[in-house]
C-alpha positions in Angstrom: 0.0 0.0 0.0 2.9 2.3 0.6 4.0 2.5 -3.0 0.4 3.3 -4.0 0.3 6.1 -1.4 3.7 7.4 -2.5 2.5 7.4 -6.2 -0.7 9.2 -5.2 1.2 11.8 -3.2 3.6 12.3 -6.1 0.7 12.8 -8.4 -0.9 15.5 -6.2 2.4 17.3 -5.8 3.1 17.0 -9.5 -0.3 18.5 -10.3 0.5 21.4 -7.9 3.9 22.0 -9.6 2.2 22.0 -13.0 -0.3 24.6 -11.7 2.6 26.7 -10.5 4.4 26.3 -13.8 1.3 27.3 -15.7 0.9 30.3 -13.4 4.5 31.4 -14.1 4.0 30.9 -17.8 0.8 32.9 -17.8 2.7 35.7 -16.1 5.4 35.6 -18.7 2.8 35.5 -21.6 1.0 38.5 -20.2 4.3 40.5 -19.8 5.3 39.6 -23.3 1.9 40.6 -24.7 2.0 44.0 -22.9 5.6 44.7 -23.9 4.8 43.9 -27.6 1.7 46.0 -27.6 3.5 48.9 -26.0 6.2 48.7 -28.6 3.5 49.0 -31.3 3.9 45.4 -32.5 1.1 42.8 -32.9 1.0 40.3 -30.1 0.4 36.6 -30.9 -3.1 35.4 -30.4 -1.6 32.2 -29.1 -0.6 34.0 -25.9 -4.2 35.0 -25.2 -5.5 31.5 -26.0 -2.9 29.9 -23.7 -3.8 32.3 -20.9 -7.5 31.4 -21.2 -6.8 27.7 -21.1 -4.4 28.1 -18.2 -7.0 30.0 -16.3 -9.1 26.8 -16.3 -6.2 24.4 -15.6 -4.4 26.2 -12.8 -7.2 25.9 -10.2 -8.0 22.3 -11.4 -4.4 21.1 -11.0 -3.8 23.1 -7.8 -7.1 22.3 -6.1 -6.3 18.9 -4.7 -3.1 20.1 -3.2 -4.8 23.1 -1.7 -7.4 20.8 0.0 -4.5 18.6 1.3 -2.7 21.7 2.8 -6.0 23.2 4.0 -5.5 26.2 1.7 -9.1 26.0 0.6 -11.4 28.8 1.6 -13.5 28.2 4.7 -15.3 30.4 7.2 -14.8 29.3 10.8 -16.8 32.0 12.6 -19.9 29.8 12.9 -17.9 26.7 13.9 -16.1 28.5 16.6 -19.4 29.6 18.2 -20.6 26.0 18.6 -19.9 23.8 21.6 -17.2 21.2 21.1 -19.6 18.3 20.5 -21.6 20.2 18.0 -18.5 21.6 16.4 -17.1 18.0 15.8 -20.4 16.9 14.3 -20.5 20.0 12.1 -17.0 19.5 10.9 -17.8 15.9 9.9 -21.0 17.0 8.2 -19.2 19.8 6.3 -16.5 17.3 5.2 -19.1 14.8 4.0 -20.8 17.6 2.1 -17.5 18.7 0.5 -17.0 15.1 -0.6 -20.5 14.9 -2.0 -20.2 18.2 -3.9 -16.8 17.3 -5.4 -18.0 13.8 -6.5 -21.1 15.3 -8.2 -19.0 17.9 -10.0 -16.5 15.1 -11.0 -19.4 13.0 -12.3 -20.8 15.9 -14.3 -17.2 16.7 -15.6 -16.9 13.1 -16.8 -20.2 13.4 -18.6 -19.1 16.6 -20.3 -15.7 15.2 -21.2 -17.1 12.0 -22.7 -19.8 14.0 -24.6 -17.2 16.3 -26.0 -15.0 13.3 -27.0 -17.9 11.4 -28.7 -19.1 14.5 -30.6 -15.5 15.2 -31.5 -16.0 18.9 -30.4 -13.2 21.2 -31.3 -12.4 24.4 -29.5 -11.5 26.8 -32.3 -9.3 29.7 -31.2 -5.9 30.7 -32.5 -5.3 27.0 -32.7 -7.8 24.2 -32.7 -7.9 21.8 -29.8 -10.1 18.9 -28.9 -12.5 20.3 -26.3 -12.4 17.1 -24.2 -8.7 17.5 -23.8 -9.3 21.0 -22.3 -12.0 19.9 -19.8 -10.7 16.5 -18.7 -8.8 18.3 -15.9 -12.2 19.2 -14.2 -13.4 15.6 -13.3 -9.8 14.6 -12.4 -9.5 17.6 -10.1 -12.8 17.2 -8.3 -12.2 13.5 -7.8 -8.9 14.1 -6.2 -10.3 16.9 -4.1 -13.0 14.5 -2.9 -10.3 12.0 -2.1 -8.4 14.6 -0.1 -11.5 15.6 1.9 -12.1 11.9 2.6 -8.5 11.5 3.8 -8.9 14.3 6.3 -12.0 12.7 7.7 -10.4 9.2 7.7 -7.5 10.5 9.7 -9.8 12.3 12.2 -8.7 15.7 11.1 -11.1 18.6 10.8 -11.1 21.0 7.9 -9.1 23.4 9.9 -6.3 20.9 10.6 -7.2 20.1 14.2 -6.8 16.5 15.2 -9.7 14.7 16.9 -8.6 12.0 19.4 -10.2 8.5 19.5 -12.7 9.8 22.1 -13.8 12.5 19.7 -12.2 15.3 21.7 -10.2 18.1 20.2 -6.7 18.5 21.5 -6.3 21.1 24.2 -4.3 23.3 21.8 -7.2 23.4 19.4 -9.8 24.6 21.9 
């Protein structure tokens, strides 16, 4: 099981690195585009198209890692107002809801990807690309985000990173 876990961890980290690389390339593409325009030259339409595609792929590739590192957005004001027992139940309920939403979005993403593949849909911009190839990152991303939320619950961690002991109590440092 260890090799599988290591491969999964490498995949999640690889996706995060890819998101970071795409972000850096987007920055570079925008700088090049602005410089060319300010010099009075025509910028390549490929730069704009790449940036559009990367805007979809960056959150998809980075999302599972953000869930793992608890970098996702959450509001804890309501949770902190609850008594400990209710807070623990709410955290589990929120985790289960996050898993359910991610799995529904992954399922829908699979349907869209398969439909685009079967219809041979093409995204026509400055270069033509099979649409399924552009949207396949959506179901992959949401499936791995669901997996990461499930791992948090399986380990007894709440969404804020606090550990719940076997009796269901938060550690003293988390209260």
